[in-house]
N, C-alpha and C positions, 0 to 999 in steps of 0.2 A: 107287289113291288111299288115302291115309293117314287113320286115324280122327282124330279130334279128340283122343283121349284113348287114350293108349300104356298097355301093362302097366306099366311103369314108373311112369307117372302114377297109375295106379290102386293101386299098391302104395304110393305115399308118401301118396295120400289114406287109404287105409286105416290107415296107422300114425299118421298126425296123428289120424284120428278114435279110435283106441285110446288114444293120449295124451288126448286131450279127455275121453274117457267114464272113465278109470282114477280121476281124481281126484271125479268126481261118485260112483264107487261108494263111495270111502272116506269121502265124506261122508254117504251114504246110510246107511254103518254106525254112523254116530253121533260120528265122529271130528272134530274140530274144529281148524282152525289158530289158532295162537296170534294175538292181534291185534298182536303185532311183527313178525309176516310179513306178515299181510293185516288190514288196517285194516277198521273198520266203517264203512259209508256209512250217514250221516244224512241224509233230505231230509226238510224240514219245508216245510209250507206255511203262510204266515202272512196276516194281516190286512193289506189295502192300507195300513193306517195306519201299520205299522211300515216301509214301503219305504224311507224314508230313513236309516232305523237299522240296515239288513241287514248292513253290514260288522261292527258292533259286537256285533251278536245272534249272527252267526257264529263269532265269536271265543268267545262265550261257549257256543255249543252245543259247539264244539272243545276246550275247558279240560280235558276228562279226557283228551285225547289220544287216539292211537291209531284217529282218526276221519278221514273225509274227508266235509267238511259241506256241502250244497247248500240254498239256502233261495229258496222259490219265493213270488212274491205270489200270493195266492189272489185271484181276479177278483171275489170278493163281500167283503163286509165281514168275514162270519165264516167261516173255513175248517171244512172237515168236522172232527167230532169222533173220527175213527176212527185208531186206531193198530195199526201193524204192526210187530214184533220178531221178527227172524231167531232159529232156534235155535242159531246159535253166538255170539251176542252176549253179551258179559259183563254179569252183573248191574250192577256199578257203572255202565257205560256207559249200559245202558237207563235205570236210574233218573236217572242225568243227564239225559237226555234227555227223559224224561218229566216232570221237573221243570221243565225249561227251558219245555216245550210249555205245561204249564199257566200259568206264568208270562207268556208272552207269547198266552195267549188260546186257545191251540189245543183245550186239554181232551180228555177220553177217554173217550167214551161206548161206543164198540165196539171190539173186539179182532179183528184178522184172522187167520184159521187160518193156521199156519206153512206148510203145504203149498202155498200160493199165493204166497210170497215167498221171495226170496234169504235162503240162512242168515245172511249178514253185511251185513243190511241193516235200516234202522229208517226207518218212513214213518210221519211226524206229521201230522194233518191231511189225510191222503190222501184222495182221492175214485176212486182207482183201482179199486176191488174193489166186487163185487155185493154188495148187502146180504146174500144167502143165504150168502156166505163170511165172515160175520161174526158175532160175537156181543154183545149187550149186557153192558155191565159196571157194576156199580153203584159209588157213592162208597166203599161199605166195600170191595170189592174192589180197588178202584184203590189205596187206602190200603195194602192188604196187599201189592200188587207194589212199593208204594214203602218197604217195610220194609227198614232198613238191615242187619238180622241175616239176610236170606237170603242165602246165598250163590248161585252161578250156578246149580248146578243145582236147588236148591230156587225159585229164581225161574223157571227156564225149566218146571220141573213146573207150578208154578203157574199161569204164562202158558197153557201147553198145556191146562190142566183149565179155565181161564175162558174159552178161545177155542174149546173144542169145539162144533161146529156142530150145529144141531136135525136130526133125521132129516127131519122134515117141514116144509114151509112153506106158506103160503096164498097162492093166486094165483085170482083170477078167482072168488073166493068158495068155493073149493075146496081141500081138503088134499092136497098133492102130497108124493112123495119131493122131498128137496132135489136139485136138480140138478146144486148146486154142492158137494155133500157129500164132503169128502176121507176116504179111507179111515182108519179110526183104527189 
């Protein structure tokens, strides 16, 4: 009786696995591909009052180019005020997305640590992440992120500083180590 996976099959799977892991290793080393090769994915959750305007709003979000935009209707009146920006997102695209999010009532009250998200992804109004993976942001710090004078490396450094997670969290009336804390 022949086994369901042959040696040739195992070698093929090993090769494919190595090819899939190799780009991840480069990304972990800090290299980011150009948006000309790999566009940024923008996902925004908007209030249901904008549902009829989604095609026009999608065009507004995509106006900077080099993006793929998906808009979702948030089931409640006001979407979450959580923002997530990946480490390979250029500053000009991130600022454009943030400004549009503010215009359409999404807001930005918390930032998600980049260790939880794809390098080339922006989530606006997202409720996908636990509170312990986020950090609240002040209006002043949001203004700092929106500063057009920041280049991409300065923007990303500021985002990483502002999204640094707390080491401990409150749960059940006690202080515990943050179970969602990413290694810095």
